[in-house]
Backbone and ligand atoms as CSV (ligand in chain L), in Angstrom:
chain,resi,resn,atom,element,x,y,z
A,1,MET,N,N,-64.680,26.570,16.518
A,1,MET,CA,C,-65.559,25.882,15.594
A,1,MET,C,C,-66.714,25.191,16.317
A,2,PHE,N,N,-66.580,25.018,17.657
A,2,PHE,CA,C,-67.647,24.367,18.407
A,2,PHE,C,C,-68.716,25.355,18.872
A,3,TYR,N,N,-68.411,26.661,18.803
A,3,TYR,CA,C,-69.334,27.665,19.324
A,3,TYR,C,C,-70.509,27.870,18.383
A,4,LYS,N,N,-71.708,27.857,18.950
A,4,LYS,CA,C,-72.903,28.172,18.169
A,4,LYS,C,C,-73.699,29.206,18.957
A,5,GLU,N,N,-73.959,30.345,18.318
A,5,GLU,CA,C,-74.640,31.431,18.989
A,5,GLU,C,C,-75.990,30.981,19.537
A,6,GLY,N,N,-76.259,31.367,20.785
A,6,GLY,CA,C,-77.552,31.049,21.389
A,6,GLY,C,C,-77.609,29.669,22.009
A,7,GLN,N,N,-76.573,28.868,21.856
A,7,GLN,CA,C,-76.568,27.529,22.456
A,7,GLN,C,C,-75.575,27.487,23.601
A,8,LYS,N,N,-75.983,26.830,24.660
A,8,LYS,CA,C,-75.073,26.663,25.779
A,8,LYS,C,C,-73.976,25.694,25.355
A,9,GLU,N,N,-72.736,26.078,25.668
A,9,GLU,CA,C,-71.633,25.212,25.287
A,9,GLU,C,C,-71.599,23.983,26.188
A,10,GLU,N,N,-71.751,22.810,25.595
A,10,GLU,CA,C,-71.819,21.568,26.364
A,10,GLU,C,C,-70.460,20.889,26.503
A,11,MET,N,N,-69.562,21.152,25.564
A,11,MET,CA,C,-68.283,20.451,25.617
A,11,MET,C,C,-67.378,21.063,26.674
A,12,ALA,N,N,-66.683,20.201,27.371
A,12,ALA,CA,C,-65.691,20.667,28.334
A,12,ALA,C,C,-64.454,19.815,28.139
A,13,CYS,N,N,-63.317,20.383,28.434
A,13,CYS,CA,C,-62.098,19.588,28.280
A,13,CYS,C,C,-62.042,18.544,29.394
A,14,GLN,N,N,-61.262,17.518,29.144
A,14,GLN,CA,C,-61.185,16.399,30.092
A,14,GLN,C,C,-60.598,16.846,31.428
A,15,GLY,N,N,-59.690,17.812,31.402
A,15,GLY,CA,C,-59.106,18.302,32.650
A,15,GLY,C,C,-60.172,18.838,33.584
A,16,ALA,N,N,-61.081,19.647,33.045
A,16,ALA,CA,C,-62.161,20.204,33.865
A,16,ALA,C,C,-63.116,19.105,34.329
A,17,LEU,N,N,-63.404,18.147,33.452
A,17,LEU,CA,C,-64.327,17.067,33.824
A,17,LEU,C,C,-63.751,16.198,34.937
A,18,VAL,N,N,-62.458,15.944,34.886
A,18,VAL,CA,C,-61.831,15.116,35.936
A,18,VAL,C,C,-61.853,15.858,37.273
A,19,VAL,N,N,-61.530,17.148,37.251
A,19,VAL,CA,C,-61.578,17.929,38.499
A,19,VAL,C,C,-62.999,17.922,39.066
A,20,GLU,N,N,-63.981,18.157,38.206
A,20,GLU,CA,C,-65.383,18.162,38.640
A,20,GLU,C,C,-65.775,16.813,39.234
A,21,SER,N,N,-65.359,15.739,38.585
A,21,SER,CA,C,-65.685,14.398,39.062
A,21,SER,C,C,-65.046,14.118,40.427
A,22,LEU,N,N,-63.794,14.517,40.599
A,22,LEU,CA,C,-63.106,14.303,41.886
A,22,LEU,C,C,-63.797,15.069,43.010
A,23,VAL,N,N,-64.283,16.276,42.701
A,23,VAL,CA,C,-65.003,17.073,43.709
A,23,VAL,C,C,-66.334,16.407,44.027
A,24,ARG,N,N,-67.063,15.978,42.979
A,24,ARG,CA,C,-68.374,15.341,43.183
A,24,ARG,C,C,-68.243,14.067,44.030
A,25,GLN,N,N,-67.153,13.336,43.836
A,25,GLN,CA,C,-66.918,12.103,44.607
A,25,GLN,C,C,-66.348,12.403,46.000
A,26,ARG,N,N,-66.144,13.682,46.279
A,26,ARG,CA,C,-65.547,14.133,47.540
A,26,ARG,C,C,-64.141,13.577,47.747
A,27,ARG,N,N,-63.475,13.298,46.634
A,27,ARG,CA,C,-62.083,12.857,46.717
A,27,ARG,C,C,-61.189,14.068,46.981
A,28,ILE,N,N,-61.607,15.229,46.464
A,28,ILE,CA,C,-60.923,16.490,46.749
A,28,ILE,C,C,-61.981,17.542,47.091
A,29,SER,N,N,-61.537,18.584,47.790
A,29,SER,CA,C,-62.466,19.654,48.166
A,29,SER,C,C,-62.291,20.842,47.219
A,30,ILE,N,N,-63.287,21.700,47.212
A,30,ILE,CA,C,-63.190,22.935,46.420
A,30,ILE,C,C,-61.979,23.750,46.878
A,31,GLU,N,N,-61.743,23.758,48.191
A,31,GLU,CA,C,-60.608,24.527,48.721
A,31,GLU,C,C,-59.293,23.996,48.143
A,32,GLN,N,N,-59.196,22.671,48.012
A,32,GLN,CA,C,-57.970,22.094,47.451
A,32,GLN,C,C,-57.816,22.458,45.980
A,33,VAL,N,N,-58.944,22.593,45.280
A,33,VAL,CA,C,-58.874,23.019,43.877
A,33,VAL,C,C,-58.298,24.426,43.803
A,34,TYR,N,N,-58.848,25.329,44.633
A,34,TYR,CA,C,-58.406,26.721,44.575
A,34,TYR,C,C,-56.977,26.894,45.086
A,35,SER,N,N,-56.578,26.051,46.035
A,35,SER,CA,C,-55.250,26.254,46.609
A,35,SER,C,C,-54.171,25.424,45.923
A,36,SER,N,N,-54.567,24.608,44.948
A,36,SER,CA,C,-53.535,23.808,44.279
A,36,SER,C,C,-52.610,24.747,43.502
A,37,ILE,N,N,-51.357,24.389,43.509
A,37,ILE,CA,C,-50.361,25.221,42.842
A,37,ILE,C,C,-50.599,25.169,41.339
A,38,LYS,N,N,-50.678,26.328,40.726
A,38,LYS,CA,C,-50.835,26.352,39.264
A,38,LYS,C,C,-49.553,26.932,38.679
A,39,HIS,N,N,-48.615,26.063,38.470
A,39,HIS,CA,C,-47.290,26.484,38.044
A,39,HIS,C,C,-46.917,25.753,36.760
A,40,TYR,N,N,-46.446,26.507,35.792
A,40,TYR,CA,C,-46.138,25.930,34.483
A,40,TYR,C,C,-45.150,24.773,34.589
A,41,GLN,N,N,-44.129,24.919,35.426
A,41,GLN,CA,C,-43.116,23.861,35.529
A,41,GLN,C,C,-43.718,22.545,36.007
A,42,LEU,N,N,-44.738,22.624,36.862
A,42,LEU,CA,C,-45.405,21.393,37.317
A,42,LEU,C,C,-46.160,20.738,36.174
A,43,CYS,N,N,-46.686,21.553,35.281
A,43,CYS,CA,C,-47.409,21.013,34.114
A,43,CYS,C,C,-46.467,20.206,33.244
A,44,ILE,N,N,-45.258,20.681,33.078
A,44,ILE,CA,C,-44.265,19.951,32.290
A,44,ILE,C,C,-43.800,18.717,33.057
A,45,LYS,N,N,-43.555,18.880,34.351
A,45,LYS,CA,C,-43.070,17.769,35.178
A,45,LYS,C,C,-44.018,16.570,35.127
A,46,HIS,N,N,-45.317,16.852,35.151
A,46,HIS,CA,C,-46.296,15.763,35.213
A,46,HIS,C,C,-46.980,15.504,33.866
A,47,LYS,N,N,-46.339,15.949,32.782
A,47,LYS,CA,C,-46.980,15.841,31.464
A,47,LYS,C,C,-47.209,14.389,31.034
A,48,ASP,N,N,-46.259,13.509,31.258
A,48,ASP,CA,C,-46.446,12.109,30.837
A,48,ASP,C,C,-47.673,11.510,31.528
A,49,THR,N,N,-47.763,11.713,32.844
A,49,THR,CA,C,-48.884,11.152,33.612
A,49,THR,C,C,-50.204,11.758,33.169
A,50,LEU,N,N,-50.267,13.077,33.083
A,50,LEU,CA,C,-51.547,13.725,32.758
A,50,LEU,C,C,-51.946,13.508,31.304
A,51,THR,N,N,-50.967,13.390,30.425
A,51,THR,CA,C,-51.303,13.067,29.032
A,51,THR,C,C,-51.939,11.691,28.966
A,52,ARG,N,N,-51.347,10.745,29.686
A,52,ARG,CA,C,-51.857,9.366,29.664
A,52,ARG,C,C,-53.250,9.243,30.279
A,53,TYR,N,N,-53.441,9.861,31.427
A,53,TYR,CA,C,-54.690,9.625,32.166
A,53,TYR,C,C,-55.781,10.658,31.904
A,54,VAL,N,N,-55.413,11.807,31.367
A,54,VAL,CA,C,-56.411,12.878,31.183
A,54,VAL,C,C,-56.528,13.284,29.705
A,55,CYS,N,N,-55.443,13.751,29.137
A,55,CYS,CA,C,-55.511,14.362,27.796
A,55,CYS,C,C,-55.913,13.364,26.718
A,56,ARG,N,N,-55.509,12.129,26.842
A,56,ARG,CA,C,-55.874,11.149,25.801
A,56,ARG,C,C,-57.376,10.911,25.731
A,57,GLN,N,N,-58.100,11.275,26.777
A,57,GLN,CA,C,-59.564,11.154,26.748
A,57,GLN,C,C,-60.233,12.487,26.409
A,58,CYS,N,N,-59.433,13.492,26.117
A,58,CYS,CA,C,-59.986,14.839,25.908
A,58,CYS,C,C,-60.384,15.062,24.446
A,59,PRO,N,N,-61.597,15.599,24.225
A,59,PRO,CA,C,-62.024,15.838,22.844
A,59,PRO,C,C,-61.193,16.911,22.124
A,60,PHE,N,N,-60.426,17.694,22.873
A,60,PHE,CA,C,-59.618,18.760,22.259
A,60,PHE,C,C,-58.178,18.323,21.975
A,61,MET,N,N,-57.829,17.121,22.375
A,61,MET,CA,C,-56.425,16.684,22.266
A,61,MET,C,C,-55.909,16.716,20.833
A,62,LYS,N,N,-56.667,16.181,19.896
A,62,LYS,CA,C,-56.138,15.991,18.536
A,62,LYS,C,C,-55.927,17.281,17.756
A,63,GLU,N,N,-56.894,18.195,17.826
A,63,GLU,CA,C,-56.807,19.344,16.919
A,63,GLU,C,C,-56.740,20.702,17.602
A,64,ASP,N,N,-57.368,20.809,18.777
A,64,ASP,CA,C,-57.598,22.154,19.314
A,64,ASP,C,C,-56.711,22.555,20.479
A,65,CYS,N,N,-56.045,21.602,21.090
A,65,CYS,CA,C,-55.258,21.944,22.273
A,65,CYS,C,C,-53.842,22.324,21.856
A,66,ASP,N,N,-53.510,23.593,21.998
A,66,ASP,CA,C,-52.173,24.053,21.611
A,66,ASP,C,C,-51.092,23.418,22.481
A,67,PHE,N,N,-51.386,23.240,23.769
A,67,PHE,CA,C,-50.404,22.660,24.689
A,67,PHE,C,C,-50.010,21.255,24.258
A,68,GLN,N,N,-50.969,20.518,23.707
A,68,GLN,CA,C,-50.688,19.135,23.292
A,68,GLN,C,C,-50.404,19.029,21.787
A,69,SER,N,N,-50.183,20.145,21.131
A,69,SER,CA,C,-49.848,20.087,19.705
A,69,SER,C,C,-48.452,19.487,19.541
A,70,THR,N,N,-48.133,19.071,18.339
A,70,THR,CA,C,-46.843,18.397,18.127
A,70,THR,C,C,-45.650,19.335,18.317
A,71,SER,N,N,-45.851,20.621,18.099
A,71,SER,CA,C,-44.727,21.547,18.304
A,71,SER,C,C,-45.213,22.795,19.058
A,72,PRO,N,N,-45.533,22.634,20.362
A,72,PRO,CA,C,-45.992,23.789,21.136
A,72,PRO,C,C,-44.841,24.754,21.406
A,73,SER,N,N,-45.177,26.030,21.522
A,73,SER,CA,C,-44.122,26.974,21.898
A,73,SER,C,C,-43.760,26.727,23.362
A,74,ASP,N,N,-42.608,27.214,23.772
A,74,ASP,CA,C,-42.057,26.872,25.079
A,74,ASP,C,C,-42.928,27.259,26.259
A,75,ASP,N,N,-43.674,28.362,26.135
A,75,ASP,CA,C,-44.418,28.862,27.292
A,75,ASP,C,C,-45.931,28.643,27.162
A,76,LEU,N,N,-46.345,27.754,26.280
A,76,LEU,CA,C,-47.769,27.532,26.076
A,76,LEU,C,C,-48.379,26.762,27.241
A,77,GLU,N,N,-49.397,27.316,27.870
A,77,GLU,CA,C,-49.973,26.689,29.058
A,77,GLU,C,C,-51.122,25.763,28.674
A,78,PRO,N,N,-51.359,24.729,29.484
A,78,PRO,CA,C,-52.509,23.849,29.269
A,78,PRO,C,C,-53.778,24.503,29.805
A,79,CYS,N,N,-54.875,23.771,29.771
A,79,CYS,CA,C,-56.135,24.290,30.323
A,79,CYS,C,C,-56.049,24.371,31.854
A,80,GLY,N,N,-56.997,25.075,32.437
A,80,GLY,CA,C,-57.003,25.254,33.889
A,80,GLY,C,C,-57.149,23.948,34.647
A,81,GLY,N,N,-57.983,23.050,34.129
A,81,GLY,CA,C,-58.170,21.757,34.790
A,81,GLY,C,C,-56.872,20.975,34.866
A,82,TYR,N,N,-56.141,20.969,33.786
A,82,TYR,CA,C,-54.839,20.286,33.753
A,82,TYR,C,C,-53.914,20.896,34.800
A,83,MET,N,N,-53.903,22.229,34.883
A,83,MET,CA,C,-53.001,22.907,35.831
A,83,MET,C,C,-53.358,22.546,37.271
A,84,VAL,N,N,-54.660,22.487,37.553
A,84,VAL,CA,C,-55.096,22.098,38.898
A,84,VAL,C,C,-54.650,20.664,39.197
A,85,LEU,N,N,-54.854,19.770,38.241
A,85,LEU,CA,C,-54.477,18.365,38.442
A,85,LEU,C,C,-52.971,18.218,38.645
A,86,ALA,N,N,-52.181,18.984,37.906
A,86,ALA,CA,C,-50.723,18.924,38.079
A,86,ALA,C,C,-50.343,19.314,39.510
A,87,GLY,N,N,-51.009,20.349,40.045
A,87,GLY,CA,C,-50.742,20.764,41.427
A,87,GLY,C,C,-51.173,19.713,42.433
A,88,LEU,N,N,-52.313,19.070,42.177
A,88,LEU,CA,C,-52.807,18.030,43.088
A,88,LEU,C,C,-51.899,16.798,43.069
A,89,VAL,N,N,-51.385,16.442,41.892
A,89,VAL,CA,C,-50.456,15.310,41.800
A,89,VAL,C,C,-49.151,15.669,42.513
A,90,GLU,N,N,-48.656,16.871,42.273
A,90,GLU,CA,C,-47.399,17.302,42.896
A,90,GLU,C,C,-47.493,17.251,44.424
A,91,ASN,N,N,-48.638,17.656,44.956
A,91,ASN,CA,C,-48.823,17.672,46.418
A,91,ASN,C,C,-49.295,16.333,46.970
A,92,ARG,N,N,-49.361,15.335,46.100
A,92,ARG,CA,C,-49.774,13.973,46.480
A,92,ARG,C,C,-51.162,13.924,47.101
A,93,ILE,N,N,-52.006,14.829,46.647
A,93,ILE,CA,C,-53.409,14.804,47.072
A,93,ILE,C,C,-54.162,13.767,46.247
A,94,ILE,N,N,-53.769,13.619,44.989
A,94,ILE,CA,C,-54.304,12.555,44.144
A,94,ILE,C,C,-53.145,11.800,43.520
A,95,ASN,N,N,-53.447,10.599,43.034
A,95,ASN,CA,C,-52.415,9.802,42.382
A,95,ASN,C,C,-52.974,9.201,41.088
A,96,THR,N,N,-52.162,8.385,40.429
A,96,THR,CA,C,-52.597,7.834,39.136
A,96,THR,C,C,-53.840,6.963,39.282
A,97,ARG,N,N,-54.032,6.323,40.423
A,97,ARG,CA,C,-55.228,5.502,40.617
A,97,ARG,C,C,-56.490,6.383,40.591
A,98,ASP,N,N,-56.402,7.551,41.241
A,98,ASP,CA,C,-57.536,8.486,41.211
A,98,ASP,C,C,-57.832,8.913,39.780
A,99,LEU,N,N,-56.782,9.196,39.023
A,99,LEU,CA,C,-56.979,9.633,37.639
A,99,LEU,C,C,-57.520,8.497,36.782
A,100,ASP,N,N,-57.011,7.301,37.006
A,100,ASP,CA,C,-57.469,6.145,36.229
A,100,ASP,C,C,-58.947,5.849,36.492
A,101,ASN,N,N,-59.396,6.125,37.703
A,101,ASN,CA,C,-60.801,5.871,38.068
A,101,ASN,C,C,-61.762,6.840,37.402
A,102,GLN,N,N,-61.254,7.919,36.793
A,102,GLN,CA,C,-62.138,8.920,36.181
A,102,GLN,C,C,-62.360,8.653,34.701
A,103,LYS,N,N,-61.729,7.632,34.131
A,103,LYS,CA,C,-61.859,7.355,32.688
A,103,LYS,C,C,-63.275,6.921,32.355
L,1,SF4,S1,S,-54.361,20.164,28.289
L,1,SF4,FE1,FE,-55.486,20.144,26.351
L,1,SF4,S2,S,-55.816,17.987,25.876
L,1,SF4,FE2,FE,-55.230,18.125,28.036
L,1,SF4,S3,S,-57.166,18.201,29.153
L,1,SF4,FE3,FE,-56.522,20.324,28.789
L,1,SF4,S4,S,-57.523,20.948,26.852
L,1,SF4,FE4,FE,-57.599,18.702,27.000
């Protein structure tokens, strides 16, 4: 519903914006983004933290994000930014303070 033909899409999910911000601040490197583990189980493991610090600020949280819907199917994956952040948290490259600073 956000797509308009001929217009550049300006909206981005909060997961992508947080990753971009961390890279811009040189808190993480591009290499760390690409090498972060993108594993579904990590997304579930860190869901409370990432929901609190990332998804609650996301414009897609309420209606459009299937992963954060009230009854997601078991294998529904989050956005790529969320997956990268879950890997970075798991590897202790970033912590809740880093995420809190991106609000
Ligand atoms: S998982 Fe969904 S709500 Fe969370 S940042 Fe990604 S798109 Fe937004």
